[in-house]
SETOR-225556 format. One record per residue (C-alpha): x, y, z; residue number from 1; chain. Coordinates in Angstrom, 1 decimal. Layout:
REC      X      Y      Z  nr kette
REC      X      Y      Z NUM     A
...
***
This chain:
REC      X      Y      Z  nr kette
REC   23.3   28.6   12.5   1     A
REC   20.6   26.6   10.6   2     A
REC   17.0   27.3    9.6   3     A
REC   16.0   23.8   10.4   4     A
REC   15.7   22.0   13.8   5     A
REC   17.0   18.4   14.4   6     A
REC   13.9   16.9   12.8   7     A
REC   14.2   18.9    9.6   8     A
REC   11.3   21.2   10.6   9     A
REC   11.4   24.8    9.4  10     A
REC   11.8   27.1   12.3  11     A
REC   12.2   30.5   10.6  12     A
REC    9.6   32.8   12.1  13     A
REC    9.9   35.3    9.3  14     A
REC    8.7   32.9    6.7  15     A
REC    5.8   31.8    8.8  16     A
REC    4.6   35.4    9.0  17     A
REC    5.1   36.2    5.3  18     A
REC    2.0   36.7    3.2  19     A
REC    0.9   33.6    1.3  20     A
REC    0.9   33.7   -2.5  21     A
REC   -2.2   35.4   -3.9  22     A
REC   -4.6   33.0   -5.6  23     A
REC   -6.0   33.8   -9.1  24     A
REC   -9.6   35.0   -9.1  25     A
REC  -11.1   31.6  -10.4  26     A
REC   -9.7   29.8   -7.3  27     A
REC  -11.5   32.4   -5.1  28     A
REC  -14.9   32.3   -6.9  29     A
REC  -15.4   28.8   -8.3  30     A
REC  -15.1   26.9   -5.0  31     A
REC  -18.0   28.8   -3.5  32     A
REC  -20.2   28.0   -6.5  33     A
REC  -19.2   24.4   -6.4  34     A
REC  -20.1   24.2   -2.7  35     A
REC  -23.5   25.8   -3.3  36     A
REC  -24.1   23.1   -6.0  37     A
REC  -23.2   20.4   -3.4  38     A
REC  -25.7   21.9   -0.9  39     A
REC  -28.4   21.8   -3.6  40     A
REC  -27.7   18.2   -4.5  41     A
REC  -27.6   17.0   -0.9  42     A
REC  -30.7   19.0    0.0  43     A
REC  -32.7   17.5   -2.9  44     A
REC  -31.4   14.0   -2.2  45     A
REC  -32.1   14.1    1.6  46     A
REC  -35.4   16.1    1.2  47     A
REC  -36.7   13.8   -1.5  48     A
REC  -36.1   10.7    0.6  49     A
REC  -37.8   12.2    3.6  50     A
REC  -41.0   13.0    1.7  51     A
REC  -40.9    9.8   -0.3  52     A
REC  -39.8   11.3   -3.7  53     A
REC  -37.0    9.7   -5.7  54     A
REC  -35.2    6.4   -5.3  55     A
REC  -31.9    7.7   -3.9  56     A
REC  -31.3    6.7   -0.3  57     A
REC  -29.0    9.3    1.5  58     A
REC  -26.7    7.8    4.1  59     A
REC  -27.0    4.4    2.4  60     A
REC  -23.6    3.2    3.4  61     A
REC  -24.4    4.2    7.0  62     A
REC  -26.8    1.4    7.3  63     A
REC  -23.9   -1.0    7.8  64     A
REC  -22.9    1.0   11.0  65     A
REC  -26.5    1.4   12.1  66     A
REC  -27.6   -2.2   11.7  67     A
REC  -24.5   -3.4   13.5  68     A
REC  -25.1   -0.9   16.3  69     A
REC  -28.7   -2.2   16.7  70     A
REC  -27.5   -5.7   17.0  71     A
REC  -24.9   -4.6   19.6  72     A
REC  -27.5   -2.9   21.8  73     A
REC  -29.5   -6.2   21.6  74     A
REC  -26.5   -8.1   22.9  75     A
REC  -25.9   -9.8   19.6  76     A
REC  -22.9   -7.9   18.2  77     A
REC  -21.3  -11.1   16.8  78     A
REC  -24.2  -11.4   14.4  79     A
REC  -23.0   -8.3   12.6  80     A
REC  -20.5  -10.6   10.8  81     A
REC  -23.4  -12.8    9.6  82     A
REC  -24.5  -11.7    6.1  83     A
REC  -27.9  -13.2    6.2  84     A
REC  -28.8  -11.4    9.5  85     A
REC  -27.5   -8.1    8.4  86     A
REC  -29.1   -8.2    5.0  87     A
REC  -32.5   -8.9    6.5  88     A
REC  -32.2   -6.0    8.9  89     A
REC  -31.0   -3.6    6.3  90     A
REC  -33.8   -4.6    3.9  91     A
REC  -36.2   -3.3    6.5  92     A
REC  -34.6    0.1    6.5  93     A
REC  -34.8    0.6    2.8  94     A
REC  -37.9   -1.4    1.9  95     A
REC  -35.9   -3.3   -0.8  96     A
REC  -33.0   -5.7   -0.6  97     A
REC  -31.1   -4.8   -3.8  98     A
REC  -28.5   -3.0   -1.8  99     A
REC  -26.4   -4.5    1.0 100     A
REC  -23.7   -2.9    3.1 101     A
REC  -21.5   -5.5    4.8 102     A
REC  -19.8   -5.1    8.1 103     A
REC  -16.0   -5.9    7.9 104     A
REC  -14.8   -3.6   10.7 105     A
REC  -13.0   -4.8   13.8 106     A
REC  -15.0   -4.6   17.1 107     A
REC  -13.2   -1.5   18.1 108     A
REC  -15.0    0.5   15.5 109     A
REC  -18.3   -0.1   17.4 110     A
REC  -17.1    2.6   19.9 111     A
REC  -17.6    5.1   17.1 112     A
REC  -21.1    4.1   16.2 113     A
REC  -22.9    2.2   19.0 114     A
REC  -24.7    5.3   20.1 115     A
REC  -26.4    5.8   16.7 116     A
REC  -28.9    3.0   17.4 117     A
REC  -30.5    5.2   20.0 118     A
REC  -31.6    7.6   17.2 119     A
REC  -33.7    7.5   14.0 120     A
REC  -31.6    6.3   11.1 121     A
REC  -31.6    9.6    9.1 122     A
REC  -30.8   11.7   12.1 123     A
REC  -28.1    9.3   13.3 124     A
REC  -26.4    9.4    9.8 125     A
REC  -26.6   13.2    9.7 126     A
REC  -25.1   13.5   13.2 127     A
REC  -22.4   11.0   12.5 128     A
REC  -21.3   13.0    9.5 129     A
REC  -21.5   16.3   11.5 130     A
REC  -19.3   14.9   14.3 131     A
REC  -16.7   13.5   11.9 132     A
REC  -16.7   16.7    9.9 133     A
REC  -16.1   18.7   13.1 134     A
REC  -13.2   16.4   14.0 135     A
REC  -11.7   17.0   10.6 136     A
REC  -12.2   20.7   10.8 137     A
REC  -10.4   20.9   14.1 138     A
REC   -7.6   18.7   12.9 139     A
REC   -7.1   20.5    9.6 140     A
REC   -7.2   24.1   10.9 141     A
REC   -3.4   24.7   11.0 142     A
REC   -3.3   24.1    7.3 143     A
REC   -6.0   26.5    6.3 144     A
REC   -4.2   29.7    5.4 145     A
REC   -7.2   32.0    4.8 146     A
REC  -10.8   31.9    3.8 147     A
REC  -10.0   31.0    0.2 148     A
REC   -8.4   27.8    1.4 149     A
REC  -11.5   27.1    3.4 150     A
REC  -13.7   27.3    0.4 151     A
REC  -11.3   25.2   -1.6 152     A
REC  -11.7   22.5    1.0 153     A
REC  -15.4   22.8    1.0 154     A
REC  -15.5   22.4   -2.8 155     A
REC  -13.8   19.0   -2.5 156     A
REC  -16.1   16.2   -3.8 157     A
REC  -14.9   14.0   -1.0 158     A
REC  -16.6   16.2    1.6 159     A
REC  -19.9   15.9   -0.3 160     A
REC  -19.5   12.1   -0.7 161     A
REC  -19.0   11.6    3.0 162     A
REC  -22.0   13.8    3.7 163     A
REC  -24.3   11.9    1.2 164     A
REC  -23.1    8.5    2.4 165     A
REC  -22.5    9.3    6.1 166     A
REC  -19.2    7.5    5.7 167     A
REC  -16.0    7.6    7.8 168     A
REC  -13.5    9.2    5.5 169     A
REC  -13.3   12.4    7.4 170     A
REC  -12.9   10.5   10.7 171     A
REC   -9.8    8.7    9.5 172     A
REC   -8.3   11.8    7.8 173     A
REC   -9.0   13.8   10.9 174     A
REC   -7.2   11.3   13.1 175     A
REC   -4.2   11.2   10.7 176     A
REC   -4.0   15.0   10.9 177     A
REC   -4.1   15.0   14.6 178     A
REC   -1.3   12.5   14.7 179     A
REC    0.7   14.8   12.4 180     A
REC    0.1   17.8   14.7 181     A
REC    0.9   16.1   18.0 182     A
REC    3.7   13.8   16.8 183     A
REC    6.5   15.6   18.6 184     A
REC    4.7   18.0   20.9 185     A
REC    2.3   15.6   22.5 186     A
REC    3.3   12.0   21.9 187     A
REC    0.5   10.6   24.0 188     A
REC   -2.2   12.3   21.9 189     A
REC   -0.4   11.2   18.7 190     A
REC   -0.3    7.6   20.0 191     A
REC   -4.0    7.9   20.9 192     A
REC   -4.9    9.1   17.4 193     A
REC   -2.9    6.3   15.8 194     A
REC   -4.5    3.7   18.1 195     A
REC   -8.0    5.0   17.1 196     A
REC   -7.0    4.7   13.4 197     A
REC   -6.7    0.9   13.9 198     A
REC  -10.5    0.8   13.3 199     A
REC   -9.5    0.8    9.6 200     A
REC   -6.1   -0.8    9.8 201     A
REC   -5.6   -1.3    6.1 202     A
REC   -5.3    2.5    5.7 203     A
REC   -2.5    2.8    8.3 204     A
REC    0.0    0.3    6.9 205     A
REC    2.6    3.0    6.1 206     A
REC    2.6    4.5    9.6 207     A
REC    4.9    1.9   11.1 208     A
REC    7.4    2.4    8.3 209     A
REC    7.5    6.2    9.0 210     A
REC    7.7    5.8   12.8 211     A
REC   10.5    3.3   12.5 212     A
REC   12.4    5.4    9.9 213     A
REC   12.2    8.4   12.1 214     A
REC   12.9    6.4   15.3 215     A
REC    9.7    7.7   17.1 216     A
REC   10.0    5.1   19.8 217     A
REC    7.9    6.8   22.3 218     A
REC    5.0    7.3   19.9 219     A
REC    5.4    3.6   18.8 220     A
REC    5.2    2.4   22.3 221     A
REC    2.2    4.6   23.2 222     A
REC    0.3    3.6   20.0 223     A
REC    0.9   -0.1   20.6 224     A
REC   -0.1    0.1   24.2 225     A
REC   -3.2    2.2   23.5 226     A
REC   -4.2   -0.1   20.6 227     A
REC   -4.0   -3.1   22.9 228     A
REC   -6.0   -1.3   25.6 229     A
REC   -8.7   -0.4   23.0 230     A
REC   -8.9   -4.1   21.9 231     A
REC   -9.2   -5.2   25.5 232     A
REC  -11.9   -2.6   26.2 233     A
REC  -13.9   -3.7   23.2 234     A
REC  -13.7   -7.3   24.3 235     A
REC  -15.0   -6.3   27.7 236     A
REC  -17.8   -4.0   26.3 237     A
REC  -19.0   -6.1   23.4 238     A
REC  -17.8   -9.6   24.3 239     A
REC  -15.0  -11.7   23.1 240     A
REC  -17.2  -13.5   20.6 241     A
REC  -17.1  -10.4   18.5 242     A
REC  -13.4  -10.8   17.9 243     A
REC  -13.7  -14.5   17.3 244     A
REC  -16.3  -13.8   14.6 245     A
REC  -14.3  -11.0   13.2 246     A
REC  -11.3  -13.3   12.5 247     A
REC  -13.4  -16.3   11.5 248     A
REC  -16.0  -14.5    9.4 249     A
REC  -15.3  -10.8    8.9 250     A
REC  -11.7  -11.1    7.6 251     A
REC  -12.6  -14.3    5.6 252     A
REC  -15.6  -12.5    3.9 253     A
REC  -13.5   -9.5    3.2 254     A
REC  -10.9  -11.7    1.5 255     A
REC  -13.6  -13.5   -0.5 256     A
REC  -15.1  -10.1   -1.6 257     A
REC  -11.6   -9.0   -2.8 258     A
REC  -10.8  -12.3   -4.5 259     A
REC  -14.1  -12.7   -6.2 260     A
REC  -14.3   -9.0   -7.2 261     A
REC  -17.6   -8.5   -5.2 262     A
REC  -16.4   -5.1   -4.0 263     A
REC  -16.9   -2.1   -6.3 264     A
REC  -13.4   -2.3   -7.8 265     A
REC  -13.9    0.8  -10.1 266     A
REC  -14.1    2.9   -6.9 267     A
REC  -10.8    1.6   -5.5 268     A
REC   -7.4    3.2   -6.0 269     A
REC   -5.4    0.0   -5.2 270     A
REC   -3.3   -1.7   -7.8 271     A
REC   -4.9   -5.0   -7.0 272     A
REC   -8.4   -3.6   -7.8 273     A
REC   -7.1   -2.0  -11.0 274     A
REC   -5.5   -5.1  -12.3 275     A
REC   -8.6   -7.1  -11.4 276     A
REC  -10.7   -4.8  -13.5 277     A
REC   -8.3   -5.4  -16.4 278     A
REC   -8.8   -9.2  -16.1 279     A
REC   -5.5  -10.1  -14.6 280     A
REC   -5.2  -13.3  -12.5 281     A
REC   -5.4  -12.7   -8.8 282     A
REC   -1.8  -13.8   -8.2 283     A
REC   -0.5  -11.2  -10.7 284     A
REC   -2.7   -8.5   -9.0 285     A
REC   -1.3   -9.4   -5.5 286     A
REC    2.3   -9.5   -6.8 287     A
REC    2.1   -6.1   -8.5 288     A
REC    0.2   -4.7   -5.5 289     A
REC    2.9   -5.8   -3.1 290     A
REC    5.6   -4.5   -5.4 291     A
REC    4.0   -1.0   -5.6 292     A
REC    3.6   -1.1   -1.8 293     A
REC    7.3   -1.8   -1.4 294     A
REC    8.1    1.0   -3.8 295     A
REC    5.9    3.5   -1.9 296     A
REC    7.5    2.4    1.4 297     A
REC   11.0    2.9   -0.1 298     A
REC   10.1    6.4   -1.3 299     A
REC    8.8    7.2    2.2 300     A
REC   12.0    6.1    3.8 301     A
REC   14.0    8.0    1.2 302     A
REC   12.2   11.2    2.1 303     A
REC   12.9   10.6    5.8 304     A
REC   16.6   10.0    5.1 305     A
REC   16.8   13.1    2.8 306     A
REC   15.7   15.3    5.7 307     A
REC   12.2   16.3    4.5 308     A
REC   10.1   17.7    7.3 309     A
REC    7.8   15.3    9.1 310     A
REC    4.7   17.2    8.0 311     A
REC    5.3   16.9    4.3 312     A
REC    6.5   13.3    4.6 313     A
REC    3.3   12.4    6.3 314     A
REC    1.4   14.3    3.6 315     A
REC    3.0   11.9    1.1 316     A
REC    2.2    8.9    3.4 317     A
REC   -1.5    9.9    3.6 318     A
REC   -2.0   10.3   -0.1 319     A
REC    0.0    7.2   -1.0 320     A
REC   -1.9    5.0    1.5 321     A
REC   -4.6    4.4   -1.0 322     A
REC   -2.1    2.7   -3.3 323     A
REC   -0.9    0.5   -0.4 324     A
REC   -4.3   -0.5    1.0 325     A
REC   -5.8   -3.6   -0.6 326     A
REC   -9.1   -1.8   -1.1 327     A
REC  -10.4    1.8   -0.6 328     A
REC  -13.3    3.8   -1.8 329     A
REC  -13.9    7.4   -3.0 330     A
REC  -14.8    8.6    0.5 331     A
REC  -11.3    7.5    1.6 332     A
REC   -9.8   10.2   -0.6 333     A
REC  -10.2   12.4    2.4 334     A
REC   -6.7   11.2    3.1 335     A
REC   -5.5   12.6   -0.2 336     A
REC   -7.3   15.9    0.6 337     A
REC   -5.5   16.1    3.9 338     A
REC   -2.1   15.4    2.4 339     A
REC   -2.7   17.8   -0.4 340     A
REC   -3.6   20.6    2.0 341     A
REC   -0.3   20.3    3.8 342     A
REC    1.5   20.5    0.4 343     A
REC   -0.8   23.4   -0.7 344     A
REC    0.0   25.5    2.4 345     A
REC    3.8   25.0    1.8 346     A
REC    3.3   25.9   -1.9 347     A
REC    1.4   29.1   -1.0 348     A
REC    4.1   30.0    1.5 349     A
REC    7.1   29.5   -0.7 350     A
REC    5.8   29.5   -4.3 351     A
REC    4.3   26.8   -6.5 352     A
REC    6.4   24.3   -8.4 353     A
REC    5.8   23.7  -12.1 354     A
REC    2.5   21.8  -12.7 355     A
REC    1.9   21.6   -9.0 356     A
REC   -1.5   23.2   -9.1 357     A
REC   -3.0   21.0  -11.9 358     A
REC   -1.6   17.8  -10.3 359     A
REC   -3.1   18.7   -6.9 360     A
REC   -6.4   19.7   -8.7 361     A
REC   -6.6   16.2  -10.3 362     A
REC   -6.5   14.7   -6.8 363     A
REC   -9.0   17.2   -5.5 364     A
REC  -11.7   16.4   -8.0 365     A
REC  -10.8   12.8   -8.6 366     A
REC  -13.6   11.3   -6.4 367     A
REC  -16.4   12.7   -8.6 368     A
REC  -14.6   11.7  -11.8 369     A
REC  -14.2    8.2  -10.5 370     A
REC  -17.9    8.0   -9.7 371     A
REC  -18.9    9.3  -13.1 372     A
REC  -16.5    6.8  -14.8 373     A
REC  -17.3    3.7  -12.7 374     A
REC  -19.6    2.1  -15.3 375     A
REC  -16.6    2.0  -17.7 376     A
REC  -15.1   -0.7  -15.5 377     A
REC  -11.6    0.7  -15.9 378     A
REC   -8.9    1.5  -13.3 379     A
REC   -9.5    5.2  -13.4 380     A
REC   -8.9    5.7   -9.6 381     A
REC   -5.2    4.5   -9.4 382     A
REC   -4.4    6.4  -12.6 383     A
REC   -5.8    9.7  -11.1 384     A
REC   -4.1    9.0   -7.7 385     A
REC   -0.7    9.1   -9.4 386     A
REC   -1.1   12.9   -9.9 387     A
REC   -1.4   14.1   -6.2 388     A
REC    1.1   11.5   -5.0 389     A
REC    3.7   12.8   -7.5 390     A
REC    2.9   16.4   -6.6 391     A
REC    3.3   15.8   -2.9 392     A
REC    6.5   13.7   -3.4 393     A
REC    8.0   16.5   -5.5 394     A
REC    7.1   19.1   -2.8 395     A
REC    8.7   16.9   -0.2 396     A
REC   11.9   16.5   -2.2 397     A
REC   12.0   20.2   -2.8 398     A
REC   11.7   20.9    1.0 399     A
REC   14.4   18.2    1.7 400     A
REC   16.8   19.9   -0.8 401     A
REC   16.1   23.2    0.8 402     A
REC   16.8   21.8    4.2 403     A
REC   20.1   20.3    2.9 404     A
REC   21.2   23.6    1.5 405     A
REC   20.3   25.4    4.7 406     A
***
């Protein structure tokens, strides 16, 4: 008799019920203090903007979503891919044109934001964050062991960054976690979550590798079918011109921004961005980036073949996705947070491996370090990302070895 099912999932009820490892007092107290500090910073930033004090604009990234949504409601969605039009609209929001948030998203993303144009900008940004945070909270619930884990999550800088910017990091991480939860029990919901993730396709490159390695044919079929349905629905709702402009202008502009280093490379964890910062030619950056992506894919397949449980393999997938994506930003580290939480729960249940806590801690606080170090113009992000990726890979190997012995 084995302690593992056919998928390598732990089915021992006694271990599930055992008391998690007790955390040291600092890990119980400091997260609460950090969260209070976040609330004060966010309150000052948002409150100051509302009364006209200070020059920080909360939800500043959200203006890309909001301006595109306004154009959509006017029947001009295709103009969202026109820099001049979008820049003019956003300048009216801020009262200055020094900042510009481009729209590179596929038309399917408009389903997530079109409703915001019915509301005032600040309220729409706050509500968008609240809804995406709620999705993340529902999705992550199975990996929150107790109230101490809850406060550790709330102390993550990536939560505060998504709140300040009203960005979509928690949306994508929440969808990933839902796909993990429903992968075997409810394939339709898993396929739906994966289809919804195609609004940011560059962050889902590793999912096909995992699904093929695990032979999840039903989930693959549902994800493809629902993705096509979502594309067709967006063409019907927003017009086919949107897709034409996305391929002709949106993708072209995104490539130009990458090639000409017009995106904030210090905030990106990709190898391409890191080598660009170091002055490497574009072809070297692309070659090394592809090589690392192949390496990550190989490690992912290796974990699958070694018999590691799906949940920890997908934790590795989520954290390593920032290496594989051609670009990412600090709010996308919500994926690292999600992957780390899965590994953290396993560690609390069975005991921590050597150096596991500090490696995961680096990933936990990396977003704020990256922001503080961005003016150095150095590849800090990919260096820091190595720590949680290694920690989760080690945890996955440990669980695979345990499964093999069982």
